[in-house]
TISEDO-476187 format. One record per atom (N, C-alpha, C, O): x, y, z; atom name. Coordinates in steps of 0.001 Angstrom, whole numbers, plus 500000, padded with zeros to 6 digits. Example, Ala and Ser with C-alpha at 12.3 -4.5 7.8 and 13.67 -1.06 7.14 Angstrom:
REM TISEDO-476187
+--------+--------+--------+------+
|     px |     py |     pz | name |
+--------+--------+--------+------+
| 513190 | 494310 | 507800 |    N |
| 512300 | 495500 | 507800 |   CA |
| 513200 | 496700 | 507800 |    C |
| 514236 | 496681 | 508465 |    O |
| 512850 | 497750 | 507080 |    N |
| 513670 | 498940 | 507140 |   CA |
| 512900 | 500030 | 507870 |    C |
| 513409 | 501138 | 508039 |    O |
+--------+--------+--------+------+
This chain:
REM TISEDO-476187
+--------+--------+--------+------+
|     px |     py |     pz | name |
+--------+--------+--------+------+
| 553258 | 329302 | 874217 |    N |
| 553022 | 329348 | 872744 |   CA |
| 554282 | 328823 | 871906 |    C |
| 554157 | 328584 | 870705 |    O |
| 555343 | 328672 | 872487 |    N |
| 556623 | 328202 | 871896 |   CA |
| 556057 | 326517 | 871837 |    C |
| 556668 | 325812 | 871034 |    O |
| 555210 | 326013 | 872442 |    N |
| 555207 | 324471 | 872753 |   CA |
| 554014 | 324642 | 871241 |    C |
| 554356 | 324308 | 870107 |    O |
| 553374 | 324910 | 871402 |    N |
| 552143 | 324930 | 870513 |   CA |
| 552585 | 324816 | 868593 |    C |
| 552127 | 324180 | 867644 |    O |
| 553664 | 325787 | 868775 |    N |
| 554345 | 326136 | 867461 |   CA |
| 555623 | 324756 | 867225 |    C |
| 556022 | 324355 | 866132 |    O |
| 555929 | 324393 | 868193 |    N |
| 557160 | 323266 | 868399 |   CA |
| 555885 | 321788 | 867951 |    C |
| 556172 | 321002 | 867049 |    O |
| 554947 | 321698 | 868516 |    N |
| 554144 | 320795 | 868380 |   CA |
| 553674 | 320755 | 866707 |    C |
| 553757 | 319750 | 866001 |    O |
| 553249 | 321879 | 866337 |    N |
| 552524 | 322219 | 864959 |   CA |
| 553945 | 321555 | 863619 |    C |
| 553885 | 320914 | 862570 |    O |
| 555155 | 322216 | 864504 |    N |
| 556363 | 321663 | 862972 |   CA |
| 556200 | 319939 | 863548 |    C |
| 555737 | 319198 | 862681 |    O |
| 556445 | 319439 | 864544 |    N |
| 556479 | 318285 | 864265 |   CA |
| 555228 | 317650 | 863804 |    C |
| 555442 | 316453 | 863613 |    O |
| 553805 | 318033 | 863509 |    N |
| 552606 | 317468 | 863061 |   CA |
| 553151 | 317657 | 861313 |    C |
| 553014 | 316732 | 860511 |    O |
| 553811 | 319096 | 860907 |    N |
| 554140 | 319107 | 859364 |   CA |
| 555124 | 318151 | 859373 |    C |
| 554750 | 317213 | 858669 |    O |
| 556008 | 317991 | 859755 |    N |
| 557148 | 316711 | 859785 |   CA |
| 556810 | 315769 | 859475 |    C |
| 557241 | 315165 | 858492 |    O |
| 555601 | 315235 | 860534 |    N |
| 555213 | 313547 | 860676 |   CA |
| 554372 | 313775 | 858631 |    C |
| 554736 | 313189 | 857613 |    O |
| 553571 | 314520 | 858748 |    N |
| 552724 | 314965 | 857301 |   CA |
| 553589 | 314388 | 856197 |    C |
| 553428 | 313332 | 855586 |    O |
| 554855 | 315605 | 856024 |    N |
| 555242 | 315750 | 855188 |   CA |
| 556188 | 314326 | 854971 |    C |
| 556136 | 313796 | 853861 |    O |
| 557069 | 313700 | 856059 |    N |
| 557517 | 312428 | 855849 |   CA |
| 556399 | 311145 | 855165 |    C |
| 556684 | 310301 | 854317 |    O |
| 555187 | 311344 | 855811 |    N |
| 554317 | 310367 | 855474 |   CA |
| 553928 | 310929 | 853703 |    C |
| 553969 | 310015 | 852878 |    O |
| 553715 | 311777 | 853376 |    N |
| 553445 | 312154 | 851630 |   CA |
| 554568 | 311910 | 851398 |    C |
| 554538 | 311019 | 850549 |    O |
| 555840 | 312216 | 851691 |    N |
| 557031 | 311794 | 850818 |   CA |
| 557318 | 310083 | 850839 |    C |
| 558177 | 309741 | 850027 |    O |
| 556850 | 309222 | 851472 |    N |
| 556799 | 308149 | 851450 |   CA |
| 556005 | 307411 | 850248 |    C |
| 556332 | 306333 | 849751 |    O |
| 554788 | 308287 | 849843 |    N |
| 553900 | 308046 | 848328 |   CA |
| 554680 | 308540 | 847424 |    C |
| 554016 | 308488 | 846388 |    O |
| 555923 | 309093 | 847140 |    N |
| 556746 | 309928 | 846175 |   CA |
| 556804 | 311499 | 846340 |    C |
| 555964 | 312366 | 846580 |    O |
| 558106 | 311483 | 846115 |    N |
| 558415 | 313161 | 845856 |   CA |
| 557362 | 313694 | 844312 |    C |
| 557510 | 314789 | 843770 |    O |
| 556822 | 313129 | 844067 |    N |
| 555242 | 314081 | 842744 |   CA |
| 554266 | 314040 | 843755 |    C |
| 553711 | 315021 | 844249 |    O |
| 554024 | 312482 | 844132 |    N |
| 552803 | 313167 | 844797 |   CA |
| 552386 | 313748 | 845894 |    C |
| 551250 | 314064 | 846250 |    O |
| 553545 | 313874 | 846464 |    N |
| 553851 | 315413 | 847963 |   CA |
| 553611 | 315952 | 846995 |    C |
| 552453 | 315930 | 846576 |    O |
| 554633 | 316630 | 846292 |    N |
| 554275 | 317935 | 845622 |   CA |
| 552918 | 318005 | 845230 |    C |
| 552332 | 318901 | 845837 |    O |
| 552176 | 317350 | 844394 |    N |
| 551035 | 317512 | 843902 |   CA |
| 550085 | 317548 | 844795 |    C |
| 549168 | 318316 | 844505 |    O |
| 549965 | 316866 | 845987 |    N |
| 549071 | 317519 | 847394 |   CA |
| 549313 | 318756 | 847647 |    C |
| 548346 | 319517 | 847658 |    O |
| 550511 | 319234 | 847887 |    N |
| 550594 | 320240 | 848498 |   CA |
| 550094 | 321611 | 847729 |    C |
| 549551 | 322615 | 848190 |    O |
| 550584 | 321186 | 846032 |    N |
| 550110 | 322262 | 845400 |   CA |
| 548259 | 322423 | 845159 |    C |
| 547651 | 323483 | 845015 |    O |
| 547649 | 320963 | 845176 |    N |
| 546223 | 321544 | 845178 |   CA |
| 545410 | 321371 | 846269 |    C |
| 544191 | 321213 | 846203 |    O |
| 546378 | 321412 | 847748 |    N |
| 545664 | 321771 | 848828 |   CA |
| 545818 | 322917 | 848679 |    C |
| 544664 | 323344 | 848632 |    O |
| 546725 | 324046 | 848528 |    N |
| 546723 | 325475 | 848360 |   CA |
| 545829 | 326236 | 847248 |    C |
| 545303 | 327333 | 847434 |    O |
| 545748 | 325495 | 846096 |    N |
| 544630 | 326292 | 845091 |   CA |
| 543385 | 325763 | 845418 |    C |
| 542603 | 326707 | 845299 |    O |
| 542868 | 324925 | 845712 |    N |
| 541659 | 324028 | 845844 |   CA |
| 541077 | 324612 | 847541 |    C |
| 539924 | 324976 | 847770 |    O |
| 542291 | 324568 | 848637 |    N |
| 541770 | 325057 | 850110 |   CA |
| 542249 | 325957 | 850298 |    C |
| 541888 | 326206 | 851449 |    O |
| 543083 | 326992 | 849886 |    N |
| 544018 | 327545 | 850210 |   CA |
| 544198 | 327408 | 851825 |    C |
| 543699 | 327798 | 852880 |    O |
| 545197 | 326630 | 851336 |    N |
| 545737 | 325751 | 852686 |   CA |
| 547004 | 325699 | 852357 |    C |
| 547420 | 324691 | 851788 |    O |
| 547893 | 326809 | 852658 |    N |
| 549795 | 326282 | 852437 |   CA |
| 550006 | 324975 | 853617 |    C |
| 549283 | 324314 | 854363 |    O |
| 551207 | 325050 | 853329 |    N |
| 551835 | 323798 | 854090 |   CA |
| 551591 | 324287 | 855695 |    C |
| 550809 | 323861 | 856545 |    O |
| 552448 | 325203 | 855731 |    N |
| 552742 | 325562 | 857076 |   CA |
| 551117 | 325678 | 857815 |    C |
| 551113 | 325537 | 859038 |    O |
| 550113 | 325862 | 857313 |    N |
| 549197 | 326114 | 857846 |   CA |
| 547830 | 325012 | 858234 |    C |
| 546697 | 325155 | 858694 |    O |
| 548723 | 323802 | 857727 |    N |
| 548033 | 322930 | 857736 |   CA |
| 547561 | 322116 | 859585 |    C |
| 546637 | 321323 | 859771 |    O |
| 548317 | 322532 | 860426 |    N |
| 547931 | 322392 | 861607 |   CA |
| 547238 | 323223 | 862332 |    C |
| 546993 | 322989 | 863515 |    O |
| 546810 | 324373 | 861667 |    N |
| 545582 | 325146 | 861877 |   CA |
| 544462 | 324495 | 861247 |    C |
| 543512 | 324344 | 862015 |    O |
| 544331 | 324170 | 860360 |    N |
| 543553 | 323849 | 859211 |   CA |
| 543382 | 322040 | 859116 |    C |
| 543191 | 321558 | 857999 |    O |
| 543462 | 321131 | 860312 |    N |
| 543961 | 319632 | 860044 |   CA |
| 542357 | 319176 | 859801 |    C |
| 542190 | 318488 | 858794 |    O |
| 541349 | 319428 | 860473 |    N |
| 540441 | 319105 | 859816 |   CA |
| 540097 | 319507 | 858000 |    C |
| 539904 | 318467 | 857370 |    O |
| 540022 | 320490 | 857330 |    N |
| 540441 | 320729 | 856382 |   CA |
| 540771 | 320212 | 855314 |    C |
| 540351 | 320251 | 854157 |    O |
| 541842 | 319560 | 856017 |    N |
| 543493 | 318748 | 855475 |   CA |
| 543009 | 317417 | 855266 |    C |
| 543403 | 316853 | 854245 |    O |
| 542150 | 316738 | 856112 |    N |
| 541790 | 315720 | 856066 |   CA |
| 540406 | 315424 | 855306 |    C |
| 540102 | 314259 | 855050 |    O |
| 539778 | 316229 | 855038 |    N |
| 538681 | 316510 | 854218 |   CA |
| 539476 | 316239 | 852276 |    C |
| 539160 | 315677 | 851227 |    O |
| 540670 | 317121 | 852864 |    N |
| 541157 | 317159 | 851109 |   CA |
| 542232 | 316183 | 850982 |    C |
| 543194 | 316469 | 850268 |    O |
| 542173 | 314799 | 851732 |    N |
| 543139 | 314118 | 851513 |   CA |
| 542120 | 312909 | 851550 |    C |
| 542632 | 311795 | 851430 |    O |
| 540868 | 312970 | 851687 |    N |
| 540087 | 311755 | 851805 |   CA |
| 538992 | 312294 | 849955 |    C |
| 538468 | 311548 | 849127 |    O |
| 539055 | 313490 | 849992 |    N |
| 538598 | 313806 | 848014 |   CA |
| 539449 | 313468 | 847371 |    C |
| 539245 | 313105 | 846213 |    O |
| 540736 | 313480 | 847948 |    N |
| 542075 | 313173 | 846552 |   CA |
| 542141 | 311857 | 846927 |    C |
| 542612 | 311392 | 845889 |    O |
| 542005 | 310897 | 847684 |    N |
| 542604 | 309399 | 848031 |   CA |
| 541353 | 308400 | 848400 |    C |
| 541410 | 307171 | 848447 |    O |
| 540319 | 309151 | 848625 |    N |
| 539108 | 308108 | 849106 |   CA |
| 539763 | 307591 | 850344 |    C |
| 540489 | 308119 | 851187 |    O |
| 539083 | 305913 | 850119 |    N |
| 539281 | 305301 | 851639 |   CA |
| 540820 | 305270 | 851788 |    C |
| 541197 | 305164 | 852955 |    O |
| 541654 | 305332 | 850971 |    N |
| 543147 | 305496 | 851591 |   CA |
| 543906 | 306208 | 852306 |    C |
| 545015 | 306112 | 852832 |    O |
| 542749 | 307245 | 852185 |    N |
| 543021 | 308329 | 853072 |   CA |
| 543430 | 308081 | 854608 |    C |
| 544363 | 308573 | 855241 |    O |
| 542501 | 307221 | 854985 |    N |
| 542512 | 306444 | 856145 |   CA |
| 543682 | 305767 | 856528 |    C |
| 543872 | 305645 | 857738 |    O |
| 544536 | 305286 | 855716 |    N |
| 545854 | 304728 | 855499 |   CA |
| 546830 | 305878 | 855744 |    C |
| 547721 | 305808 | 856590 |    O |
| 546694 | 306561 | 855242 |    N |
| 547643 | 308191 | 854974 |   CA |
| 547603 | 309065 | 856199 |    C |
| 548580 | 309727 | 856552 |    O |
| 546274 | 309053 | 856940 |    N |
| 546098 | 309661 | 858282 |   CA |
| 546939 | 308778 | 859203 |    C |
| 547649 | 309421 | 859977 |    O |
| 547022 | 307397 | 859297 |    N |
| 547096 | 306783 | 860467 |   CA |
| 548981 | 306708 | 860663 |    C |
| 549599 | 306765 | 861725 |    O |
| 549453 | 306588 | 859497 |    N |
| 550745 | 306865 | 859299 |   CA |
| 551308 | 307811 | 859563 |    C |
| 552529 | 307815 | 859716 |    O |
| 550419 | 309061 | 859708 |    N |
| 550895 | 310363 | 859892 |   CA |
| 550349 | 310275 | 861295 |    C |
| 550837 | 311285 | 861801 |    O |
| 549915 | 309917 | 861863 |    N |
| 549543 | 310074 | 863330 |   CA |
| 550717 | 308985 | 864301 |    C |
| 551057 | 309263 | 865451 |    O |
| 551129 | 307924 | 863652 |    N |
| 551952 | 306736 | 864185 |   CA |
| 553612 | 308093 | 864178 |    C |
| 554268 | 308331 | 865193 |    O |
| 553880 | 308709 | 862830 |    N |
| 555081 | 309138 | 862926 |   CA |
| 555071 | 310413 | 863854 |    C |
| 556076 | 310801 | 864450 |    O |
| 553714 | 311088 | 863927 |    N |
| 553453 | 312376 | 864651 |   CA |
| 553907 | 312124 | 866326 |    C |
| 554580 | 312778 | 867123 |    O |
| 553162 | 310821 | 866395 |    N |
| 553559 | 310294 | 868213 |   CA |
| 554762 | 309515 | 867889 |    C |
| 555007 | 308945 | 868952 |    O |
| 555605 | 309180 | 867083 |    N |
| 556967 | 309099 | 867552 |   CA |
| 557730 | 310148 | 867518 |    C |
| 558777 | 310010 | 868151 |    O |
| 557557 | 311290 | 866932 |    N |
| 558476 | 312260 | 867472 |   CA |
| 558023 | 312788 | 868489 |    C |
| 558878 | 313047 | 869336 |    O |
| 556748 | 313113 | 868793 |    N |
| 556250 | 313338 | 870567 |   CA |
| 557527 | 312807 | 871250 |    C |
| 558466 | 313481 | 871676 |    O |
| 557375 | 311437 | 871272 |    N |
| 557808 | 310861 | 872270 |   CA |
| 559696 | 311252 | 872453 |    C |
| 560374 | 311326 | 873477 |    O |
| 560170 | 311478 | 870659 |    N |
| 561517 | 311428 | 871258 |   CA |
| 561794 | 313385 | 871823 |    C |
| 562750 | 313845 | 872448 |    O |
| 560656 | 314056 | 871334 |    N |
| 561344 | 315455 | 871861 |   CA |
| 560915 | 315743 | 873272 |    C |
| 559954 | 315459 | 873987 |    O |
| 562234 | 316549 | 873389 |    N |
| 562070 | 316737 | 875210 |   CA |
| 561163 | 317668 | 875517 |    C |
| 560675 | 317725 | 876645 |    O |
| 560782 | 318642 | 874383 |    N |
| 559717 | 319329 | 875137 |   CA |
| 558505 | 318682 | 875254 |    C |
| 557550 | 319274 | 875756 |    O |
| 558408 | 317475 | 874834 |    N |
| 556729 | 316788 | 875215 |   CA |
| 557458 | 315829 | 876307 |    C |
| 556636 | 314914 | 876353 |    O |
| 558235 | 315559 | 876990 |    N |
| 558825 | 314061 | 877860 |   CA |
| 557609 | 314050 | 878815 |    C |
| 557743 | 312926 | 879299 |    O |
| 556618 | 314523 | 879340 |    N |
| 556281 | 314114 | 880198 |   CA |
| 554275 | 314369 | 879851 |    C |
| 553297 | 314318 | 880596 |    O |
| 554444 | 314632 | 878394 |    N |
| 552725 | 314825 | 877453 |   CA |
| 552310 | 313360 | 877989 |    C |
| 552991 | 312357 | 878206 |    O |
| 550820 | 313643 | 878130 |    N |
| 550070 | 312553 | 878613 |   CA |
| 548523 | 312503 | 877667 |    C |
| 547754 | 313437 | 877895 |    O |
| 548182 | 311697 | 876879 |    N |
| 547307 | 311826 | 876086 |   CA |
| 546521 | 310650 | 876000 |    C |
| 546957 | 309566 | 875612 |    O |
| 544932 | 310955 | 876500 |    N |
| 544102 | 309322 | 876593 |   CA |
| 543477 | 309724 | 875261 |    C |
| 543940 | 310716 | 874699 |    O |
| 542343 | 308968 | 874631 |    N |
| 541543 | 308818 | 873609 |   CA |
| 540564 | 307605 | 874327 |    C |
| 540694 | 306573 | 874985 |    O |
| 539529 | 308439 | 873752 |    N |
| 538121 | 307382 | 873794 |   CA |
| 537479 | 306682 | 872223 |    C |
| 537435 | 307146 | 871083 |    O |
| 537096 | 305545 | 872737 |    N |
| 536232 | 305640 | 871565 |   CA |
| 536984 | 305233 | 870371 |    C |
| 538125 | 305632 | 870139 |    O |
| 536265 | 304364 | 869554 |    N |
| 536421 | 303596 | 868242 |   CA |
| 537059 | 304717 | 867109 |    C |
| 538041 | 304519 | 866394 |    O |
| 536369 | 305721 | 867148 |    N |
| 536174 | 306516 | 865670 |   CA |
| 537094 | 307969 | 865910 |    C |
| 536684 | 309126 | 866007 |    O |
| 538413 | 307462 | 865964 |    N |
| 539548 | 308568 | 865905 |   CA |
| 539549 | 309014 | 864613 |    C |
| 539454 | 308343 | 863585 |    O |
| 539652 | 310075 | 864729 |    N |
| 539537 | 311208 | 863397 |   CA |
| 541139 | 311813 | 863827 |    C |
| 541380 | 312161 | 864983 |    O |
| 542342 | 311891 | 862541 |    N |
| 543413 | 312658 | 862362 |   CA |
| 543066 | 313852 | 863145 |    C |
| 543645 | 314176 | 864182 |    O |
| 542119 | 314475 | 862616 |    N |
| 542041 | 315884 | 863751 |   CA |
| 541544 | 315783 | 864934 |    C |
| 542016 | 316724 | 865572 |    O |
| 540744 | 315077 | 865699 |    N |
| 540832 | 314658 | 867087 |   CA |
| 542061 | 314405 | 867439 |    C |
| 542628 | 314920 | 868403 |    O |
| 542549 | 313573 | 866649 |    N |
| 544172 | 313137 | 867203 |   CA |
| 545081 | 314132 | 867735 |    C |
| 545724 | 314029 | 868779 |    O |
| 545076 | 315106 | 866924 |    N |
| 545865 | 316451 | 866791 |   CA |
| 545608 | 317362 | 867818 |    C |
| 546413 | 317875 | 868596 |    O |
| 544184 | 317533 | 867722 |    N |
| 543634 | 318548 | 869074 |   CA |
| 543905 | 318103 | 870348 |    C |
| 544441 | 318902 | 871116 |    O |
| 543591 | 316757 | 870811 |    N |
| 544112 | 315894 | 871835 |   CA |
| 545266 | 316488 | 872386 |    C |
| 545195 | 317145 | 873425 |    O |
| 546659 | 316255 | 871581 |    N |
| 547970 | 316986 | 871925 |   CA |
| 547867 | 318466 | 872336 |    C |
| 548275 | 318979 | 873378 |    O |
| 547062 | 319201 | 871015 |    N |
| 547445 | 320893 | 871821 |   CA |
| 546483 | 321358 | 872522 |    C |
| 546225 | 322558 | 872626 |    O |
| 545698 | 320176 | 873219 |    N |
| 545405 | 320538 | 874644 |   CA |
| 545851 | 320263 | 875548 |    C |
| 545753 | 321110 | 876436 |    O |
| 546729 | 318731 | 875958 |    N |
| 547502 | 318267 | 876507 |   CA |
| 548738 | 319213 | 876719 |    C |
| 549497 | 318893 | 877634 |    O |
| 549074 | 320480 | 875897 |    N |
| 550516 | 320990 | 876454 |   CA |
| 549575 | 322621 | 876888 |    C |
| 550175 | 323558 | 877415 |    O |
+--------+--------+--------+------+
C-alpha cells in the first residue's frame, strides 16, 4: 500500500510541476475549477485520472495532449529516480497511449 501511495504522490508532483510551468495563476485556476466542476481535489487526482484528463481536454482543447505528455515525462523521470521503484518495468502497446492508461500501467506494475 505504501508503494501505491508513493506512486500517487509522484504523479501529483509531476502534474503540479507541469501545471506550474503554465504559470502559477493557471495552475491555481486548474485546481479551483477541477474541484468546483468535477469535485476532484488535487490529492484525489491519481484515483480519478481519467476524469482529470477529460477536464484538461475541456479546459485546454487539443493542447491538453501536450500537457499530458509533459506530465507523463515528468512522472517517468520521478519514478526512475525513486529507490522504491528501481526494479519497475512497464511495457506499452499500441500508438494511442492515454494519460490514464499510462498511470494505470505503473499502478499495475507495483
